[in-house]
C-alpha positions as CSV (number, residue, x, y, z in Angstrom):
1,M,30.3,-8.3,-7.4
2,D,31.7,-7.8,-10.9
3,S,33.6,-4.6,-11.6
4,H,31.5,-3.7,-14.6
5,N,28.4,-3.6,-12.4
6,T,29.8,-1.0,-10.1
7,I,28.4,2.1,-11.8
8,G,24.9,0.8,-12.0
9,L,24.8,-0.6,-8.5
10,H,26.2,2.5,-6.9
11,A,23.9,4.7,-8.9
12,A,21.0,2.5,-7.6
13,W,21.7,2.9,-3.9
14,L,22.2,6.6,-4.3
15,I,18.6,6.9,-5.5
16,P,16.8,6.2,-2.2
17,A,19.8,7.9,-0.3
18,L,19.2,11.2,-2.1
19,S,15.5,11.3,-1.0
20,A,16.4,10.4,2.5
21,I,19.0,13.1,2.6
22,A,16.5,15.5,1.2
23,F,14.1,14.7,4.0
24,L,16.8,15.5,6.6
25,L,17.9,18.7,4.8
26,I,14.3,20.0,4.6
27,I,13.7,19.4,8.3
28,F,16.9,21.0,9.5
29,S,17.3,23.7,6.9
30,M,13.8,25.0,7.5
31,R,14.4,25.2,11.2
32,V,17.6,27.2,10.7
33,A,16.2,29.4,8.0
34,R,13.1,30.3,10.0
35,G,15.4,31.4,12.8
36,F,17.2,33.9,10.6
37,F,14.6,34.9,8.0
38,A,11.3,34.4,9.7
39,N,9.3,36.7,7.4
40,D,10.8,35.8,4.0
41,K,8.0,34.1,2.0
42,R,10.6,32.7,-0.4
43,L,11.6,30.2,2.3
44,A,8.6,28.1,1.3
45,L,10.4,27.2,-2.0
46,I,13.4,25.6,-0.2
47,A,11.6,22.4,0.6
48,P,10.1,21.7,-2.9
49,I,13.5,22.6,-4.5
50,I,15.4,20.1,-2.3
51,S,12.8,17.3,-2.6
52,I,12.2,17.7,-6.4
53,T,15.9,18.0,-7.1
54,A,16.5,14.8,-5.2
55,I,13.9,12.7,-7.0
56,L,14.8,14.3,-10.4
57,V,18.4,13.2,-9.9
58,G,17.1,9.8,-8.8
59,F,15.1,9.5,-12.0
60,I,18.2,10.4,-14.1
61,L,20.2,7.8,-12.2
62,F,17.5,5.2,-12.9
63,W,18.4,5.5,-16.6
64,I,22.0,4.8,-15.8
65,V,20.9,1.7,-13.8
66,L,18.7,0.6,-16.6
67,V,21.4,0.9,-19.2
68,D,23.9,-1.0,-16.9
69,L,21.3,-3.7,-16.4
70,L,20.7,-4.1,-20.2
71,K,24.4,-4.2,-20.9
72,F,25.8,-6.3,-18.1
73,G,22.8,-7.9,-16.3
74,G,21.8,-7.5,-12.7
75,G,23.9,-7.7,-9.5
76,S,23.9,-7.0,-5.8
77,I,26.0,-5.0,-3.3
78,S,25.8,-5.2,0.4
79,I,27.6,-4.2,3.7
80,N,27.7,-6.1,7.0
81,W,25.4,-4.5,9.5
82,L,26.0,-6.7,12.5
83,T,27.1,-10.2,13.4
84,V,25.3,-12.4,15.9
85,G,27.3,-15.6,16.5
86,I,28.0,-17.1,13.1
87,T,25.1,-15.2,11.5
88,E,25.8,-12.0,9.5
89,I,23.0,-9.6,9.0
90,R,23.6,-7.3,6.0
91,W,22.1,-4.3,4.3
92,G,22.2,-4.5,0.6
93,I,20.5,-3.8,-2.8
94,F,19.7,-6.1,-5.6
95,I,19.3,-5.1,-9.2
96,D,17.2,-7.1,-11.6
97,K,14.5,-6.5,-14.2
98,I,11.6,-6.4,-11.6
99,S,13.4,-4.0,-9.2
100,V,14.5,-1.7,-12.0
101,S,11.0,-1.5,-13.5
102,M,9.7,-0.5,-10.1
103,L,12.6,1.9,-9.7
104,G,11.6,3.7,-12.9
105,L,7.9,3.8,-12.0
106,V,8.4,5.2,-8.4
107,T,10.9,7.9,-9.4
108,F,8.9,9.0,-12.4
109,I,5.5,9.2,-10.7
110,A,7.0,10.8,-7.5
111,L,8.7,13.4,-9.7
112,L,5.5,14.4,-11.5
113,V,3.4,14.3,-8.3
114,Q,5.8,16.6,-6.5
115,V,5.8,19.1,-9.5
116,Y,2.0,18.9,-9.6
117,S,1.9,19.6,-5.8
118,L,3.6,23.0,-6.4
119,G,0.3,24.2,-7.7
120,Y,-2.1,22.1,-5.7
121,M,-0.6,22.7,-2.3
122,K,0.4,26.3,-2.8
123,G,-0.5,28.5,0.2
124,D,-0.9,25.5,2.6
125,S,0.4,26.4,6.1
126,R,2.5,23.2,6.2
127,F,3.8,23.4,2.6
128,E,7.4,22.6,3.7
129,W,6.4,19.6,5.9
130,Y,4.4,18.2,3.0
131,F,7.5,18.0,0.8
132,A,9.6,16.6,3.6
133,I,7.2,13.7,4.1
134,H,7.1,13.1,0.3
135,A,10.9,12.8,0.3
136,L,10.7,10.4,3.3
137,F,8.1,8.2,1.6
138,A,10.0,8.1,-1.7
139,A,13.2,7.1,0.1
140,A,11.4,4.3,1.9
141,M,9.6,3.0,-1.2
142,L,12.8,3.1,-3.3
143,A,14.7,1.2,-0.6
144,L,11.9,-1.4,-0.5
145,V,12.1,-2.3,-4.2
146,L,15.9,-2.5,-4.1
147,A,16.3,-4.5,-0.8
148,D,18.2,-7.7,-1.3
149,N,17.2,-9.2,2.0
150,L,13.9,-9.6,3.8
151,L,15.0,-7.8,7.0
152,F,16.0,-4.6,5.0
153,L,12.8,-5.0,3.0
154,Y,10.7,-5.1,6.2
155,F,12.5,-2.1,7.6
156,A,11.6,-0.1,4.4
157,W,8.1,-1.6,4.4
158,E,7.5,-0.1,7.9
159,L,8.8,3.3,6.8
160,V,6.5,3.2,3.8
161,G,3.6,2.7,6.3
162,L,4.9,5.6,8.4
163,G,5.0,7.9,5.4
164,S,1.5,6.8,4.4
165,Y,0.2,7.5,7.9
166,L,1.7,11.0,7.9
167,L,0.5,11.9,4.4
168,I,-3.1,10.6,4.9
169,G,-3.3,12.5,8.1
170,F,-1.6,15.6,6.7
171,W,-4.5,17.8,7.5
172,W,-4.7,16.5,11.1
173,E,-7.1,19.3,12.2
174,K,-9.8,17.4,10.2
175,R,-11.1,14.5,12.3
176,A,-11.9,12.5,9.2
177,A,-8.2,12.7,8.1
178,T,-6.9,11.6,11.5
179,E,-9.3,8.7,11.7
180,A,-8.4,7.6,8.2
181,A,-4.7,7.7,9.0
182,K,-5.2,5.6,12.1
183,K,-7.4,3.2,10.2
184,A,-4.8,2.7,7.5
185,F,-2.0,2.3,10.0
186,I,-3.8,-0.2,12.1
187,T,-5.3,-2.3,9.3
188,T,-2.0,-2.6,7.4
189,R,-0.3,-3.4,10.7
190,I,-2.2,-6.6,10.9
191,G,-0.7,-7.7,7.7
192,D,2.8,-6.4,8.7
193,V,2.8,-8.6,11.8
194,C,2.0,-11.6,9.7
195,L,4.8,-10.6,7.2
196,L,7.3,-10.4,10.1
197,I,6.4,-13.8,11.4
198,G,6.7,-15.2,7.9
199,I,10.2,-13.7,7.5
200,M,11.3,-15.1,10.8
201,L,10.0,-18.6,9.9
202,L,12.1,-18.4,6.7
203,F,15.1,-17.2,8.7
204,K,14.8,-20.0,11.2
205,A,14.6,-22.5,8.3
206,T,17.4,-21.2,6.2
207,G,19.6,-19.2,8.6
208,T,19.6,-16.1,6.4
209,F,17.5,-13.1,5.3
210,N,19.1,-12.9,1.9
211,I,16.3,-13.4,-0.7
212,S,18.4,-15.2,-3.3
213,T,19.8,-17.6,-0.8
214,I,16.3,-18.4,0.5
215,F,15.2,-19.2,-3.0
216,H,18.1,-21.5,-3.5
217,V,17.5,-23.3,-0.2
218,A,13.8,-23.7,-0.9
219,A,14.4,-25.0,-4.4
220,S,16.8,-27.6,-3.1
221,G,14.2,-28.9,-0.6
222,G,15.9,-27.3,2.4
223,I,12.6,-26.0,3.8
224,S,9.8,-28.4,5.0
225,D,6.4,-28.2,3.3
226,T,4.8,-27.0,6.6
227,I,7.2,-24.1,7.1
228,L,7.2,-23.2,3.5
229,N,3.4,-23.1,3.2
230,S,3.1,-21.2,6.5
231,S,5.7,-18.6,5.7
232,V,4.4,-18.0,2.2
233,L,0.8,-17.6,3.4
234,L,2.0,-15.1,6.1
235,I,4.0,-13.2,3.5
236,F,0.9,-13.0,1.3
237,I,-1.2,-11.7,4.2
238,G,1.3,-8.9,4.6
239,A,1.0,-8.2,0.9
240,M,-2.8,-8.2,1.2
241,G,-2.6,-5.5,3.9
242,K,-0.5,-3.1,1.8
243,S,-2.3,-3.8,-1.4
244,A,-5.8,-3.4,0.2
245,Q,-7.0,-6.9,-0.8
246,F,-10.2,-8.2,0.7
247,P,-10.8,-8.2,3.7
248,F,-8.1,-5.6,4.4
249,H,-9.4,-3.2,1.7
250,V,-11.4,-1.0,4.1
251,W,-8.5,1.5,4.7
252,L,-8.0,2.6,1.2
253,P,-11.2,4.5,0.4
254,D,-11.0,6.4,3.7
255,A,-7.4,7.3,2.9
256,M,-8.8,9.7,0.3
257,E,-9.0,12.2,3.1
258,G,-5.4,13.1,2.5
259,P,-4.3,15.6,-0.2
260,T,-5.2,14.4,-3.7
261,P,-1.5,14.3,-4.9
262,V,-0.9,11.9,-2.0
263,S,-3.6,9.6,-3.4
264,A,-1.9,9.7,-6.8
265,L,1.5,8.8,-5.4
266,I,0.7,6.4,-2.6
267,H,-2.6,4.9,-3.4
268,A,-2.2,4.4,-7.1
269,A,1.3,3.9,-8.2
270,T,3.6,3.1,-5.2
271,M,2.5,2.0,-1.7
272,V,-0.5,-0.1,-2.7
273,A,1.7,-1.6,-5.4
274,A,4.2,-2.8,-2.7
275,G,2.1,-5.9,-1.9
276,V,1.9,-6.9,-5.6
277,Y,5.6,-6.3,-5.9
278,L,6.3,-8.4,-2.8
279,V,4.4,-11.4,-4.2
280,A,6.2,-10.9,-7.6
281,R,9.6,-10.6,-5.9
282,M,9.0,-13.8,-3.8
283,M,7.4,-15.7,-6.7
284,P,10.0,-18.5,-6.8
285,I,8.9,-19.7,-3.3
286,F,5.2,-19.0,-4.0
287,E,5.5,-21.4,-7.0
288,L,6.7,-24.1,-4.6
289,A,3.4,-23.7,-2.6
290,P,0.6,-24.4,-5.1
291,T,-2.1,-24.3,-2.4
292,I,-1.1,-20.8,-1.5
293,M,-1.1,-19.8,-5.2
294,L,-4.7,-21.0,-5.3
295,I,-5.5,-18.8,-2.3
296,V,-3.8,-15.8,-4.1
297,M,-6.0,-16.4,-7.1
298,I,-9.2,-16.6,-5.0
299,V,-8.4,-13.5,-3.0
300,G,-7.5,-11.6,-6.2
301,L,-10.6,-12.6,-8.0
302,V,-12.9,-11.8,-5.1
303,T,-11.3,-8.4,-4.6
304,F,-11.5,-7.7,-8.4
305,I,-15.3,-8.3,-8.6
306,F,-16.1,-7.1,-5.1
307,A,-14.4,-3.7,-5.5
308,S,-15.7,-3.2,-9.0
309,S,-19.3,-3.4,-7.8
310,M,-18.7,-0.7,-5.2
311,A,-17.0,1.6,-7.8
312,L,-20.3,1.5,-9.7
313,V,-22.4,3.1,-6.9
314,M,-20.1,5.6,-5.2
315,S,-20.6,9.3,-5.9
316,D,-17.3,10.6,-4.6
317,I,-14.8,10.9,-7.5
318,K,-11.8,9.9,-5.4
319,R,-13.5,7.0,-3.7
320,I,-14.6,5.7,-7.1
321,L,-10.9,5.8,-8.1
322,A,-10.0,4.1,-4.8
323,Y,-12.3,1.2,-5.4
324,S,-11.0,1.0,-9.0
325,T,-7.5,0.8,-7.6
326,I,-8.5,-2.0,-5.2
327,S,-10.1,-3.8,-8.1
328,H,-7.1,-3.7,-10.4
329,L,-4.8,-4.7,-7.6
330,G,-7.0,-7.7,-7.2
331,L,-6.7,-8.5,-10.9
332,M,-2.9,-8.3,-10.6
333,M,-2.9,-10.7,-7.6
334,L,-5.2,-13.1,-9.6
335,C,-2.7,-13.0,-12.5
336,L,0.2,-13.6,-10.1
337,G,-1.6,-16.6,-8.6
338,A,-2.0,-18.0,-12.1
339,G,1.7,-17.7,-12.6
340,G,1.5,-14.6,-14.9
341,L,4.4,-12.7,-13.4
342,A,5.3,-10.7,-16.5
343,A,1.7,-9.8,-17.3
344,A,1.0,-8.7,-13.7
345,M,4.1,-6.5,-13.5
346,F,3.3,-5.0,-16.9
347,H,-0.2,-4.0,-15.7
348,L,1.3,-2.7,-12.5
349,I,3.3,-0.2,-14.6
350,V,0.4,0.7,-16.8
351,H,-2.0,1.0,-13.9
352,G,0.4,3.1,-12.0
353,I,0.7,5.6,-14.8
354,A,-3.0,5.7,-15.7
355,K,-4.3,5.8,-12.1
356,A,-1.8,8.6,-11.2
357,L,-3.2,10.5,-14.2
358,L,-6.8,9.9,-13.0
359,F,-6.1,11.0,-9.4
360,L,-4.2,14.1,-10.5
361,G,-7.1,14.8,-12.9
362,A,-9.5,14.5,-10.0
363,G,-7.3,16.9,-8.0
364,S,-7.4,19.4,-10.9
365,V,-11.2,19.2,-10.9
366,M,-11.4,19.6,-7.1
367,H,-8.9,22.5,-7.2
368,S,-11.1,24.4,-9.7
369,T,-14.5,23.6,-8.1
370,S,-13.8,24.5,-4.5
371,N,-12.9,20.9,-3.5
372,E,-16.2,19.5,-4.9
373,T,-15.9,15.6,-5.0
374,N,-19.5,14.6,-5.8
375,I,-19.7,13.7,-9.5
376,W,-23.4,14.4,-9.5
377,K,-22.6,18.0,-8.6
378,M,-20.4,18.3,-11.7
379,G,-21.1,18.4,-15.4
380,G,-20.0,19.8,-18.6
381,L,-16.4,20.2,-17.3
382,R,-15.0,19.4,-20.7
383,H,-15.9,22.9,-21.8
384,R,-14.3,24.6,-18.8
385,M,-11.3,22.3,-18.3
386,P,-10.5,20.9,-21.8
387,I,-7.0,19.7,-21.0
388,T,-8.0,18.0,-17.7
389,A,-11.0,16.5,-19.4
390,F,-9.1,15.1,-22.3
391,S,-6.3,13.7,-20.1
392,F,-8.8,12.2,-17.7
393,C,-10.7,10.5,-20.4
394,I,-7.4,9.0,-21.8
395,G,-6.7,7.6,-18.4
396,A,-10.2,6.2,-17.9
397,A,-10.3,4.6,-21.4
398,C,-6.9,3.1,-20.8
399,L,-7.9,1.3,-17.6
400,A,-11.2,0.4,-19.3
401,G,-9.1,-1.6,-21.8
402,L,-9.9,0.3,-24.9
403,P,-7.5,-0.4,-27.8
404,P,-4.9,0.8,-28.7
405,L,-4.3,2.4,-25.3
406,A,-1.8,0.8,-22.8
407,G,-4.5,-0.8,-20.6
408,F,-5.7,-2.8,-23.6
409,F,-2.4,-4.6,-24.0
410,S,-1.8,-5.2,-20.3
411,K,-5.3,-6.4,-19.7
412,D,-5.1,-8.9,-22.6
413,E,-1.8,-10.1,-21.4
414,M,-3.3,-10.9,-18.0
415,L,-6.3,-12.6,-19.5
416,A,-4.1,-14.7,-21.7
417,S,-1.9,-15.7,-18.7
418,I,-4.9,-16.8,-16.7
419,F,-6.4,-18.7,-19.6
420,N,-3.2,-20.3,-20.7
421,H,-2.5,-21.6,-17.2
422,G,-5.8,-23.6,-17.4
423,Q,-7.7,-21.5,-15.0
424,Y,-10.9,-21.5,-17.0
425,V,-13.4,-20.8,-14.2
426,F,-11.3,-17.9,-12.9
427,F,-11.0,-16.7,-16.5
428,A,-14.8,-16.7,-17.1
429,I,-15.5,-14.7,-13.9
430,T,-12.7,-12.3,-14.7
431,L,-14.5,-11.4,-17.9
432,V,-17.4,-10.2,-15.8
433,G,-15.0,-7.9,-14.0
434,V,-13.6,-6.6,-17.3
435,F,-17.2,-5.5,-18.2
436,L,-17.7,-3.9,-14.8
437,S,-14.4,-2.0,-15.1
438,A,-15.4,-0.5,-18.4
439,L,-18.8,0.5,-17.1
440,Y,-17.6,2.3,-14.0
441,M,-14.8,4.0,-16.0
442,A,-17.5,5.2,-18.4
443,R,-19.5,6.5,-15.5
444,I,-16.7,8.5,-13.9
445,M,-15.7,9.8,-17.3
446,I,-19.2,10.8,-18.6
447,V,-21.0,12.3,-15.6
448,P,-18.5,15.0,-14.6
449,F,-17.2,15.9,-18.0
450,F,-20.0,15.2,-20.4
451,G,-23.1,15.7,-18.2
452,S,-25.3,18.8,-18.1
453,T,-23.4,21.9,-17.1
454,L,-24.3,23.2,-13.7
455,R,-24.6,26.9,-13.0
456,S,-22.4,26.6,-10.0
457,L,-19.5,25.5,-12.3
458,Q,-19.9,28.2,-14.9
459,R,-16.8,30.1,-13.5
460,T,-14.7,27.0,-13.4
461,N,-11.4,27.3,-15.3
462,E,-8.5,25.1,-16.3
463,S,-5.8,24.5,-13.7
464,N,-2.5,26.3,-14.1
465,K,0.4,24.9,-16.1
466,V,2.3,23.3,-13.3
467,M,-0.7,21.1,-12.7
468,W,-1.8,20.3,-16.3
469,I,1.6,19.6,-17.7
470,P,2.0,16.4,-15.6
471,L,-1.5,15.4,-16.7
472,A,-0.5,15.8,-20.4
473,I,2.7,13.7,-19.9
474,L,0.8,10.9,-18.1
475,A,-1.9,10.9,-20.7
476,L,0.7,10.5,-23.5
477,L,2.3,7.6,-21.7
478,S,-1.1,6.0,-21.0
479,A,-1.7,6.0,-24.7
480,I,1.7,4.7,-26.0
481,V,3.4,2.7,-23.2
482,G,1.4,-0.4,-24.1
483,F,3.3,-0.8,-27.3
484,L,6.3,-1.8,-25.3
485,V,4.9,-5.3,-25.0
486,L,5.2,-5.8,-28.7
487,P,8.3,-7.6,-29.9
488,L,10.2,-5.2,-32.2
489,S,13.2,-7.3,-33.1
490,S,15.3,-10.3,-32.0
491,N,17.2,-8.0,-29.6
492,Y,13.9,-6.7,-28.1
493,P,11.4,-9.5,-27.7
494,G,8.9,-7.2,-25.8
495,W,8.7,-5.8,-22.3
496,A,6.8,-8.8,-20.8
497,E,9.4,-11.3,-22.1
498,F,12.1,-8.9,-20.8
499,I,10.7,-9.4,-17.3
500,D,10.1,-13.1,-17.7
501,P,11.9,-15.0,-20.5
502,E,9.3,-17.8,-20.3
503,H,6.5,-15.3,-21.2
504,H,6.1,-15.0,-25.0
505,F,3.8,-12.4,-26.5
506,E,1.3,-13.9,-28.9
507,I,-2.0,-12.6,-30.3
508,N,-5.0,-14.7,-29.5
509,G,-7.7,-13.6,-31.9
510,W,-10.8,-14.9,-30.1
511,L,-9.6,-13.8,-26.7
512,M,-8.8,-10.3,-28.0
513,A,-12.2,-10.2,-29.7
514,I,-14.0,-11.0,-26.4
515,S,-11.9,-8.5,-24.5
516,I,-12.6,-5.7,-26.9
517,A,-16.3,-6.6,-27.1
518,L,-16.7,-6.5,-23.3
519,T,-14.9,-3.2,-23.1
520,I,-17.0,-1.6,-25.8
521,L,-20.2,-3.1,-24.3
522,G,-19.3,-1.6,-20.9
523,L,-18.5,1.9,-22.4
524,F,-21.7,1.7,-24.6
525,T,-23.8,0.8,-21.6
526,G,-22.4,3.8,-19.8
527,W,-23.3,5.9,-22.8
528,L,-26.9,4.6,-22.8
529,I,-27.3,5.2,-19.1
530,Y,-25.6,8.6,-18.6
531,I,-25.7,10.3,-22.0
532,R,-28.6,8.9,-24.0
533,K,-30.5,8.1,-20.8
534,S,-32.2,5.1,-22.6
535,I,-31.6,3.2,-19.4
536,S,-32.6,4.8,-16.1
537,P,-30.3,4.1,-13.1
538,K,-33.4,4.2,-10.9
539,Q,-35.0,1.4,-12.9
540,I,-31.8,-0.6,-12.5
541,I,-31.9,0.0,-8.7
542,Q,-35.6,-1.1,-8.5
543,I,-34.7,-4.5,-9.9
544,S,-33.0,-5.2,-6.5
545,P,-33.1,-2.3,-4.1
546,G,-31.9,-4.4,-1.3
547,L,-28.8,-5.4,-3.2
548,Y,-28.2,-1.8,-4.1
549,Q,-28.3,-0.7,-0.5
550,I,-25.9,-3.5,0.5
551,I,-23.4,-2.4,-2.2
552,L,-23.9,1.3,-1.4
553,N,-23.1,0.6,2.2
554,K,-20.0,-1.3,1.2
555,Y,-21.5,-4.6,2.1
556,Y,-21.6,-3.4,5.8
557,I,-18.1,-4.7,6.3
558,D,-17.0,-1.5,8.1
559,E,-20.0,-1.9,10.4
560,F,-19.1,-5.6,10.9
561,Y,-15.6,-4.7,11.9
562,Q,-16.9,-2.0,14.3
563,W,-19.2,-4.6,15.8
564,I,-16.3,-7.0,16.4
565,I,-14.3,-4.1,18.0
566,D,-17.2,-3.0,20.2
567,R,-18.7,-6.4,21.2
568,I,-15.6,-8.6,21.2
569,V,-12.3,-6.7,21.3
570,L,-13.4,-4.1,23.8
571,V,-15.3,-6.5,26.0
572,I,-12.3,-8.8,26.2
573,G,-10.2,-5.7,26.8
574,R,-12.4,-4.6,29.7
575,F,-12.2,-8.1,31.2
576,I,-8.4,-8.2,30.9
577,A,-8.3,-4.7,32.5
578,L,-10.5,-5.8,35.3
579,F,-8.5,-9.0,35.9
580,D,-5.3,-7.0,35.9
581,R,-6.6,-4.5,38.4
582,V,-8.4,-6.9,40.7
583,V,-6.3,-10.1,40.5
584,I,-2.8,-9.0,39.4
585,N,-2.6,-5.5,40.9
586,D,-4.9,-5.5,43.9
587,T,-4.5,-9.1,45.0
588,A,-1.1,-10.3,43.9
589,V,1.0,-7.1,44.1
590,D,-0.8,-4.7,46.5
591,G,-2.3,-7.7,48.5
592,L,1.1,-8.9,49.5
593,A,2.1,-5.5,50.6
594,I,-1.1,-4.9,52.6
595,S,-0.8,-8.3,54.3
596,I,2.7,-7.4,55.5
597,Y,1.5,-4.0,56.7
598,L,-1.4,-5.6,58.6
599,S,1.0,-8.2,60.2
600,A,3.2,-5.4,61.3
601,L,0.3,-3.6,62.9
602,K,-0.5,-6.7,65.0
603,T,3.1,-7.6,66.0
604,R,4.2,-4.1,66.9
605,V,2.3,-4.4,70.2
606,F,5.0,-6.8,71.4
607,Q,7.6,-4.0,71.1
608,T,6.8,-2.0,74.3
609,G,10.3,-0.7,75.1
610,Y,10.1,-1.8,78.8
611,L,12.8,-4.1,80.3
612,F,10.5,-6.0,82.6
613,T,8.3,-6.9,79.6
614,Y,11.2,-8.4,77.8
615,G,12.4,-10.2,81.0
616,S,9.0,-11.7,81.6
617,A,8.9,-12.9,78.0
618,M,12.3,-14.5,78.4
619,V,11.2,-16.3,81.7
620,L,8.0,-17.5,80.1
621,G,9.9,-18.7,77.0
622,A,12.6,-20.6,79.1
623,S,9.9,-22.1,81.3
624,G,8.0,-23.3,78.2
625,L,11.1,-24.9,76.8
626,A,11.8,-26.6,80.1
627,V,8.3,-28.1,80.2
628,V,8.7,-29.3,76.7
629,W,12.1,-30.8,77.4
630,W,10.8,-32.6,80.6
631,I,7.8,-34.1,78.7
632,L,10.0,-35.4,75.9
633,L,12.5,-37.0,78.4
634,D,9.7,-38.6,80.3
């Protein structure tokens, strides 16, 4: 490690450490404080002060890390954890352009969400515990993006899953919340097991967990094709679980049972982005496995179109956003599979900002409408909640790809990457998804905010400042952050080229024209359906009512999984339980003990305690031996 990298590197490891310390401080300080000042209501402020201060300092340190990176380049720092034989297992952090980009996104979104939560979660009986889990989750996610080796990454990966489980099931008195938390935990655990196996395969092949060393060994041909393809596929399955890619997508919509700020933090900008980040981080070995790259593209494309169709028919505002998240994550995976690392990472940043804005906007609406989530029971909210409405519309238009908002630039960069890599079939199908994205964003924007005002909402008012200020900040960024992709000078070639020097920004006139046309067509179609009412949704449904029911019921995938559990998993489980009880337990273990017991019952009759009995037995035995001896000699 070079000395000039010391400041940035040490600032980097402090960022997750501060949130981890905040978690411990909240847990122990609240226990102590409650013992001395049990009735002081001001105690509730201790937890948010500690948690917000930790992530605020982390965000400030991010800028130090960024400046250090721009000035001196990346670097790594690590310590020896344990030594097994000749193998050293180390904990360390690695600073490069990808990790620093994620560092900025996570600290910024976590900071705004925690500030927003001061208003949204005010008065909750577990207010302090909420901020403690937030600090734990932030620490885990920050450690994940900084990890320089796969073992440390996996450790943080599992802590992220724990934090998600605790936050989704925060209101555990609600059965739906506890079921959603378990569903998320178990579904992602399938992917996590595959990820662990993939990591161990790479360790066996290379003798190290260090990511940079694994890249070097793989590039020099030190890993066989079979092991390389197997490990990369398993790592991708792990990423599919965390990023809710088909068929592991089922946990994300149900996760909306958690508090809405949780949805903004975990299920828009951070946790679900971990899978995309993992594929981006491991891209050098993914590129050595072209078959797996094709699989990544297929899974991404299917998820993109599949989730978009469900977002069009849902009525719950948070679930519409959840399917939108799944869809855009699929688009990022598709772009990564086509080799568009810079474009995918740029959209990851833009999507994180815009989707956090939309979720917080939805939370603002729910907070002011007594937790109403059905968009058809809303309407005219732009008059009652102008700041929320304006901010929400900026976020929706951004993700729809309307120029000159940020989503327009990131979407076009991804389309260009897919097309320029010769994936023309994927590109053509992706254009369908672009139209669908604009249409469902028009729907979620128009119905609640521009629809007919309902009497039940006439007393609805704008949320308080602590909630709408984060919305305004995110709305501003959703509008302007896209311009970072534009090259400003020879010293700044653009954000995408900053991430990947091989990616050069260029304006493709016909592609941009198609993209803008599809976006405007989607938004215009939404206007015709939900404002002008020239097109009736019922008439559209009547074209194919069967298909509508299939999409409305989420393609019956949840029911299919439940059938597998009920008819296969539980049946096999009952058989194994019966085999264990009858064969293993009753026959092998207890059967041996019972046979000895029964043998003892029969042989104990020979132990009479009388001397003449033993003497008679000795005489009979001696006589028998004498007869046998006589026969043998004869």
